[in-house]
N, C-alpha and C positions, 0 to 999 in steps of 0.2 A: 350419563355420567354426572355425578353430583359431588359437591364438596361442602363441608360443614362451615356455616357462617359464624360470625363472632358471637352471636347470641345463642343460648342453649336451646336445643331442639329445632333450630332453624337450618335450612339448607338453601343453597342457591345453585342454579344451573350453570355449569361451566361452559364457556363458549367453545363449540365444536366446529362451527362453520364460519368463523370470523373472516374478515377481509384479509387479503394478502399483506396490505400495508401494516396492519397491527401485528401480524405474524413476523414480518421482517423487523419491526421495532420491538418485538418481544413484549407486547402489551396485550391485555385482555380486551377483546373487541366486544362492544355492547350489541352488535348486529342490528343497529337501527337502520331503517330503510327510508329513503334510498341512500342516505349518507350517515355513517356511524359518527358518534360524537367525537371520538379521538381524531379521526381524519379531519372533521370540520374544525376542531380547535387547532390542529397542526397546519391547516391551510393546504391540504392536499385532496385530490379527488378520490373518494372511497371506491374501491374495486370489489366490494362485497358481492354486488349483483352483476358484475361484468367480468368477462374473461379477456376482454380486449383493452381495457383501461390499463395503461402502464403503471407499474409500481411507483409510489411516491411522486405522482404527477401533481405539480402545483395548480392551485385554483386561479392563480393570478391571471388577470384579463389578457395580458399580452402573451401568455403561454398556453391558455386554455385550449386553443385550437391549433397549436403548433405541431402536435404530433399526429400524423396521419399514416395509415398503412394501405397501400394499394392492394386490391384483391377483390374476389367475388363478394365477400361479406362487407367490404368497406363501402361507405356512402359515396366515395369518389372525392378526389382532391378539390380543395377550394382554389379558385383562380389565384395565381400568384399576385402579390401586391407589387405595385410599382417600386422599383429599386430594392425589392426584398432580396435577402441573401438566404440561400438554401444549401443544405447538404443532402444528397440523395444517391441511391443506387437503384437497382432494378425492382426492389420491393418496398423500400422505405425512404421517406424523406422527412426532413425536419427544418422548419423555418427558424432562423436565428433572430431572436428579438434584439432590441437595441443594446441591452446589457451584454449579451453574448458577442455582438459585433464589436462592442467597446473592448471586451477582453481579448478578442482576436487581435485588434489593433495594438493593445497595450502589452500583451504577454506572448501570444503564440508567434512562432517564428523567431523567438529569441532562445538563448541557451538557458532554459528554466531548470533543467535537471542539475547541472553544475554551472555556476556562474562563470562568465568570461572564458568559456571553452569554445573556440571557433569551430571545431568539428561538430559539436552539439548544436551550435547555432545553425550550421549548414543543414544538419539532419532535421531540425525542427522546422525550418523553412520549407523543406521538401515534404515533411509530414503534413504541414498545414495545407499544401496544395492537394495532397491525397485525401485529406479530411473532407473536402467538399464532394467527393464521390464515394466516401465510406463513412456513413453515419456513426458506426460504432467507434471509429477513430475520433470523429469530431466530438462526440459525447465524452470520451475519455480525455481528450485534450482540454475541453472546457472544464471538466472536473478538476484536472491538475492545475489549471490556471486559477480557478476559484480557490483552491487550497493554497496556492502560492500567494494569492492576494490576502487571504486570511493570515498567513504567516507574516506578511509585511505590515498589515494595517490593523490587526485585531489584537486584543490582550492575549498574553501568553497562555492563559488558561481557557481560551475560547474553544468551543467544540465545533465539529463540522456543521455546515449550514444545510438548510433544506435544498438549496440549489446544488450543492456538492453531491448530496445524496441522490438527487434526481438524475443528474448526468452520469454519475457513477453507476446507478442502477440500470439506466437505459443502455449504457455501454456494455455492461455485463450481459444483459439479456441478448442484445444483438450480436455480441461477440461469441457467446455460446452457440447461438443459432448458426453463425458463420462456420464455426469449427465442426459442426455436425454435417456440413456440406462438403462436396469435393472442393479442394483448394485450387483456385485458379492462380497461375503465376503472378498476375497483377495484384493479387491479394496478399502476397507474402510480406511485403514491407509494411502495409497497414496492420497486418496481424502482429508482427513483431513490435511495432510501435505501440499498439494498443496493449499488448501483454506487458511491456515495460511501464506504461502509464498505470496499469492496474496494480503492479507491484508498488509503485510510488504511492498510490492512493491507499493501499492497504498499510504500508509502512507508516505513512504520515497520519494515520487515523486510528490511534490506539483506542480501545473501548474503555478508557479510563480518563478521569480528569485529575485525580490525585494519586500519589504513590500508593496509598492504602488500597485503592481500587485496582491497582495495576499488578500485572505479573512481575516478579514472582511472589509478592505478598498475597496476591489473589490468585489461587491456582485454577480458577475457572477456565474451562476449555475455550470460552469466547475471547479470552485475553492471552492465550497461551501460544506465543510465537506464530501467530497467523501469517506473518509475512514470510516466514521460512517456507511454508507450504505454497504460497503464491509464487515465490521466486523459483521453486522447483517446477511449478507448472509452466512458468515462462521458459525455463531452460529445456523442458521436454519438447518445445516447439523448434528447437535449434535446427535439427536435421530436416524439418519440414520447410522452414523458410530460408535457411542458410544465409544469415545476414552478411557473410563474408563474400558472397558471390560477386562477380565483377560488376553486374548491373544493379546491385543493391544500393540504396541511398545510404545504408549503414557501412558501406565499404570504407568510407573515410575513417571509421572507428576501428580499423584493423589493428592499430597499435594498442588501443585499449583492450580489445578482445585478446590479443596476444599476451598482454600482461596478465589478464585474469586467468588465462589458461596455461600460463608458463609453469613449468614444474617447480614445486617446492623442494627444499633440501631433502635428501633421502635419509640423512642421519645427522646426529650431532647437535650441538648447542650454538653454533656460530650465529651471531646476530641477535640472539635472545638475551635480554638483560639477566644477569646471574640470579637475582632474586626471583624473577619470574620462572626461569628454568628450574630452580630448586623447588618452587611451589608446585610446578607441574610434574616434578620427578623426571625431568628430561636430562639425560647425561650424554656423554660422547658416544655411548653405545646404543642410544635410543633411536628407534625408527617409528614410522607411522603404524607399523604392525604391532609394535610392542608397547606403544604409549598412545592412548586415545586423544591426548591434548597436543600431540606433536605438530601436526600441520596448522592447527588453529593458533598455537603459540608462535610459530614462525610467521604466520600471516599478520598477527597483531604486532609482532616486533617490526615487521617491514613498514607498516603504516605509521608506527610511532616514530620512525626515523625521518619521516617526510615532514617538511615545514607545512604549517597549516595552509599557507597561501599556495602551496604546490600540490595539495591533495586532489587527486582526480578519481574518476570512477574505477580505474584499474586497481589500485591498492584497496579501495573500499570493498569492491566486489570479490577480491581474492579471499577475504575472510568469510564472506557469505557463501562462497563456494565450498568452504571447509565444514559447513554445518551439515553433516550427514553421518551415518553410521554410529559408531560408539560415542563420538563427541556430541552429536545431536541428542542421543539418548541421555547422556549426562546432563545436558542443558535442560531437557524436559523434566528430569528428576530433580532439578535445582541443586545440582552438585556445586559446592562452593568454589572450587577451582574453575570450573567451566563458567560460572557467573562472573568471576574476576576477569576472565578473558573477554567476555561479552561487554562488561562494564568499561574496560580500557578501550575497546573498539568503539563503543557508543560515544565516549567522551571525545575521542579524536575525530571520528567521522561526523558526529553531530555538530561540532564546531564549524565544519567546512561544508557540509551538504545539508541544505535547509530541510529537506523532507525526512532525513534521518534525525535531525535535531528536534522535529516536532514530537517524535516518539521518545527520543533520548531524554528530553527534559522531564518526562514522567518516569520512565523505566530506570534511568540512572539512579535517582534517589530511592526508588523502590528496591533496587538491587542492594544499594548501600544499607538501607534500613533492614532488609531481610538478613544480610550477613551480620550486621551488628546485633540483631535480635536473636538469631538462632546459632551463630557461630562466634559469639563474643570472646570465647577463649582461644580462638585460632589467630594468634598474632601474625603468622605468615600471610594469612588471607587479608586481614584488616590492614596490614602494613602496606599492601599494594593498592589500596584505595586512595587516590590522591585527594587532598583537601582542596576545596574551592572548585569553581568551574560550573559546567553545565548542570542545571537542575537544582542548584543550591538554594534557589528561592523557595523550595519546598522544605528544606531541612531546618 
């Protein structure tokens, strides 16, 4: 396979067998041996010539030998270091370096998903205990804590780090492997916790640094509501893990789950601001069957009524639950009314939930710019875009 170079009459060979790292990063691999130049410059171990080297594995000295897989093909585990901290199961183990241990002490076991939620604090402490026997959960937990640390201590336009990518990648690989096996009852809570962490990581890591690069201004599939797909994947595990069962560590979240799954109004406009109901075409005779915005508008109206300090995952996830069927199709088509509903939800939830805020700070101004640019004559749409607030540093 060839492609034309910039000079006339010249051609260059396109990389067909590049390393997995370059493919994941959507870069052209130069296929240098034993280490391609892009991996060397990025500080990761090239896996061009290896099927066992993990994706995006750092070259750093304290992590170079931290990943080991037991099995016939493996060289055998290194002797454990004195006072070393490990996470392991029957097939895989990972030695936590000093930085990972620091993050466990600093963040894990706290209520990271929603601040000051005692139930989530309880769940996280239990998940931390499970993480030491379920490496896929440990990697997911470390990735979330690294993302949270970036949220707290890095500039607002900072992108995800190599460490985040590494732990996210390892969690995904091990998690997919686990899901292809028979699910043991002891795995149900770690699976649900990992699925939730992967949703947070996907949501908090948009493939854009500026509004112009972001959906809906950029319709590229790589930036197109990827978190919706991931959240649906998590919910598909509900019947398998049953987080409401009496012996689940998530049983304390029964109130939140009940809120998320509580029935929305069957008809009418009660609770929806009149201007929003008019924009959505919702009348007293409307139902979810006759109006694709019906449930999403009611979910947005409910969260708008809650004080910022009292917003929890219940009202936040209620709107996420509504993104399916006709309304999801309208969102993907960048329908202006559907975008207004998403914008209002982003602004509210993003001020209260840090991992939603990391995406909202880019997609909120992107939605506003898109509507101003392509629907400038629609006063009803533009009139519902509040001035000021999240993401205005981009405007």
